C-alpha positions as CSV (number, residue, x, y, z in Angstrom):
1,M,-15.1,124.2,292.3
2,M,-19.0,122.8,293.0
3,Q,-20.0,121.0,289.2
4,E,-20.3,117.4,289.2
5,L,-18.0,117.6,286.0
6,P,-14.0,117.5,286.8
7,K,-12.8,120.6,286.3
8,Q,-10.5,119.7,283.3
9,F,-13.4,118.7,281.4
10,L,-15.1,122.3,282.0
11,T,-15.4,124.1,278.7
12,I,-13.7,127.7,278.1
13,G,-14.6,128.4,274.3
14,E,-17.1,125.2,273.7
15,K,-13.8,123.1,274.2
16,P,-12.6,121.1,277.1
17,M,-10.0,123.1,279.4
18,L,-8.3,119.3,279.3
19,L,-8.2,119.2,275.3
20,I,-6.9,122.9,275.1
21,T,-4.4,122.2,277.2
22,L,-3.2,118.9,275.0
23,E,-3.5,120.8,272.1
24,R,-0.8,123.5,273.3
25,F,1.1,121.1,273.7
26,A,1.1,119.0,270.8
27,Q,1.5,123.0,268.8
28,A,4.3,123.5,270.8
29,L,6.1,119.8,270.7
30,P,4.6,117.9,267.6
31,E,7.1,115.1,267.8
32,A,6.5,114.3,271.6
33,D,4.7,111.7,273.0
34,F,1.5,112.2,275.2
35,T,0.2,110.8,278.4
36,V,-2.9,111.5,279.6
37,V,-3.7,110.3,283.4
38,L,-7.1,110.8,284.6
39,P,-9.3,109.4,287.1
40,H,-10.2,105.9,286.2
41,E,-14.1,106.3,286.4
42,H,-13.5,109.5,283.8
43,I,-11.2,107.6,281.2
44,G,-14.7,107.2,279.2
45,L,-15.4,110.1,278.9
46,W,-12.6,111.9,278.2
47,Q,-12.4,109.4,275.0
48,N,-16.1,110.5,274.4
49,L,-15.1,114.3,274.3
50,V,-11.7,113.1,271.8
51,K,-14.4,111.4,269.5
52,H,-16.6,114.1,269.7
53,F,-14.0,116.9,268.8
54,N,-12.2,114.8,266.2
55,C,-8.5,115.3,268.9
56,A,-5.9,113.7,265.9
57,I,-3.4,114.2,268.7
58,E,-2.2,110.5,269.8
59,H,-2.1,110.3,272.8
60,Q,-2.0,106.7,275.7
61,M,-3.8,107.1,278.7
62,I,-4.1,105.5,281.8
63,A,-5.7,105.6,285.5
64,G,-4.3,107.5,287.9
65,G,-4.7,106.8,291.8
66,A,-6.1,108.6,294.9
67,T,-3.4,111.8,294.9
68,R,-1.5,113.8,292.9
69,F,1.6,111.8,293.6
70,E,0.3,108.3,293.0
71,S,-1.1,109.5,289.9
72,V,2.2,111.1,288.8
73,K,3.9,108.3,289.8
74,R,1.9,105.5,287.3
75,G,2.1,108.1,284.4
76,L,5.5,107.9,284.6
77,A,5.3,104.3,284.6
78,L,4.6,104.5,281.0
79,I,7.4,106.8,280.4
80,S,11.6,105.9,279.4
81,G,14.7,108.1,278.4
82,G,14.7,111.7,277.5
83,I,13.6,114.5,279.2
84,T,9.4,114.7,280.7
85,A,7.0,117.8,281.6
86,I,4.8,116.8,283.9
87,H,1.6,119.5,283.5
88,D,-1.6,120.4,285.1
89,G,-4.9,119.7,283.2
90,V,-6.1,122.7,284.6
91,R,-3.5,125.5,283.2
92,P,-4.6,125.2,279.6
93,F,-2.3,128.8,278.7
94,P,1.2,127.5,278.6
95,S,2.5,129.6,275.4
96,D,4.5,127.5,272.9
97,E,7.4,129.8,274.4
98,L,7.2,128.5,277.7
99,I,6.6,124.8,277.1
100,K,10.2,124.8,275.4
101,R,12.0,127.0,277.6
102,C,11.2,124.5,279.8
103,F,12.1,121.8,277.4
104,R,15.2,123.8,277.1
105,H,16.2,124.4,280.1
106,A,15.9,120.8,281.5
107,T,17.8,119.6,278.6
108,Q,20.7,121.4,279.6
109,H,20.3,121.4,283.9
110,E,17.8,118.6,284.1
111,S,15.0,120.1,285.2
112,A,12.8,123.4,284.9
113,I,10.1,124.8,287.2
114,P,8.3,127.7,285.6
115,A,7.9,130.0,288.4
116,I,6.9,134.1,288.7
117,P,7.4,136.6,291.3
118,L,4.5,137.8,293.8
119,T,2.6,140.8,293.4
120,D,0.1,140.6,296.0
121,T,1.8,141.5,299.9
122,I,2.2,138.0,301.8
123,R,1.3,137.9,305.6
124,K,2.5,134.8,307.7
125,V,-0.1,133.6,310.0
126,H,1.1,131.4,313.3
127,E,-1.3,131.3,316.2
128,G,-3.5,134.2,315.6
129,V,-0.4,136.7,315.0
130,S,0.2,137.6,311.5
131,T,3.7,139.0,310.3
132,L,5.3,140.4,307.2
133,V,7.3,138.2,304.7
134,D,9.2,139.9,302.4
135,R,7.8,138.9,298.9
136,Q,11.2,139.3,296.8
137,Y,11.9,136.3,297.7
138,L,9.3,134.0,296.9
139,R,8.1,132.5,293.7
140,S,4.6,131.2,292.5
141,V,5.3,128.0,291.2
142,Q,3.6,127.1,287.4
143,T,3.8,124.0,285.2
144,P,5.0,121.8,282.7
145,Q,7.6,120.8,285.1
146,C,10.5,119.2,283.0
147,F,13.0,117.0,284.3
148,D,15.5,114.2,283.2
149,T,12.8,110.8,283.0
150,E,15.2,108.5,284.9
151,K,15.9,110.9,287.5
152,I,12.2,111.7,288.3
153,K,11.2,108.5,288.0
154,A,14.0,107.8,290.7
155,A,13.0,110.4,292.9
156,Y,9.2,109.0,292.4
157,M,10.6,105.6,293.9
158,Q,12.6,107.2,296.4
159,V,10.3,109.3,298.2
160,S,7.6,107.7,300.6
161,D,6.1,110.7,301.5
162,T,2.9,111.1,299.1
163,G,1.5,114.9,300.3
164,F,3.7,116.9,298.0
165,T,1.5,119.1,295.7
166,D,4.2,119.6,292.8
167,C,6.9,117.2,291.4
168,A,9.7,119.4,291.7
169,S,9.1,119.2,296.0
170,V,9.8,115.6,295.3
171,W,12.6,115.9,293.1
172,E,13.7,118.0,295.9
173,A,13.2,115.7,298.4
174,A,14.9,113.1,296.7
175,G,18.3,115.4,297.0
176,L,18.5,117.1,293.6
177,R,18.0,121.1,292.7
178,P,15.3,122.6,291.4
179,Q,16.3,124.9,288.5
180,L,13.6,128.1,288.2
181,V,12.8,129.3,284.8
182,E,10.8,132.2,283.9
183,G,7.0,131.4,284.0
184,E,4.1,133.6,282.7
185,R,1.5,135.6,284.1
186,E,-1.4,134.3,281.4
187,N,-0.4,130.9,282.5
188,I,-3.1,130.7,285.0
189,K,-4.8,127.5,287.0
190,I,-8.6,126.7,286.9
191,T,-8.8,126.3,290.9
192,V,-12.4,128.4,291.4
193,P,-15.8,129.3,289.8
194,A,-14.6,132.5,289.7
195,D,-11.5,131.9,287.4
196,L,-13.7,130.6,284.1
197,P,-15.0,133.8,283.6
198,F,-11.1,135.1,283.5
199,A,-10.2,132.1,281.7
200,S,-12.8,132.3,279.0
201,W,-12.3,135.9,278.5
202,L,-8.1,135.2,278.2
203,F,-8.5,133.1,275.2
204,E,-10.6,135.1,273.3
205,Q,-7.8,137.6,273.9
206,Q,-5.4,135.0,272.9
207,N,-7.3,133.5,270.0
208,Q,-7.4,137.0,268.1
209,R,-4.0,137.4,268.3
210,K,-3.4,134.9,266.5
211,L,-5.6,136.5,263.7
């Protein structure tokens, strides 16, 4: 997205995406502790938004690093014990059931990674040649990704490659096996400008279901 405003602060239904995300987790797990990791230069903006929208959800904040890997690692440093869920702030529509499902599974199996089957035909391109990939063996991975807290912290200390794009990959690189659980089609990630109109429509539809 080309906007100067970071994606997680863009509004859906007149509310910042990150705030919607935080509210979803607080609704599903009201007794949980929450940590928001943001670029240092955006912490003040978040604090102002929290005041403006009268957000009463208690949470701690920490400045992230230059990469997703470093940001997650810094957030984990504030947490100990139990199960930790790591979630994208630009994925504002996880349902209560998805969040609880991931926590339940991670409690039993030490990890829970939501994923959904692919519906598009997939082709692999290499040196100008494309070949068909059997999509029945592929899954699109989502968040929240839940882990035994001490083991995911150890994984981030053990792994030196900071280029991983999700926590399950770090978990796997540390010699642990990610456990997949059923994800949700509506648990979309807002990545490009075209995602916003659909996200706004989806937000409205979900609110109407609650009436």
